[in-house]
C-alpha positions, -999 to +999 in steps of 0.1 A: -069-002+017-072+035+023-094+058+043-125+075+029-110+108+035-077+100+016-097+084-012-117+115-018-086+136-017-067+114-043-097+106-065-097+069-056-127+045-055-130+009-045-120-015-073-102+012-092-065+012-101-037+029-080+001+030-079+018+023-047+052+039-044+079+032-018+116+042-018+125+006-034+098+004-061+062+007-072+034-015-079-001-014-094-028-022-067-066-023-066-080+002-042-104-008-013-118+022+004-124+013+041-138+033+070-116+011+093-084+030+079-071+061+095-063+090+072-026+090+063-024+053+065-025+025+039-027-013+042-016-039+016-026-075+023+002-100+026+001-137+033-024-165+037-060-158+024-049-133-003-057-140-041-030-153-065-015-127-088-015-099-064+014-077-053+045-092-035+047-065-007+081-075+005+096-062-029+084-027-017+103-029+016+139-016+021+168-024+044+172+013+051+139+012+070+142-014+095+140-023+133+169-008+152+171-038+176+165-069+155+176-054+121+146-069+103+129-047+076+099-028+086+067-045+071+041-025+090+055+008+088+068+013+053+068+050+042+048+050+009+024+070-012-007+062-033-014+077-067-044+076-088-040+055-121-062+062-151-076+034-171-065+031-207 
């Protein structure tokens, strides 16, 4: 999910392909433009209720980005960028 403002800036549309890039990897995702998202923030569903065959978000997390107290990797605050993918 991405905000309408970021979607316009990046040329993204709902249902269109994009590439989600983090320090540990990248994945092709399907865009959902949502007014509930704030500019500069992305959301990638993870867990129960999502469709089979999607992205495994945990593969995009890093041990370098983790909670200082518990040591667990960040799952809600992963530095990332979204890029437009062209069909074909």
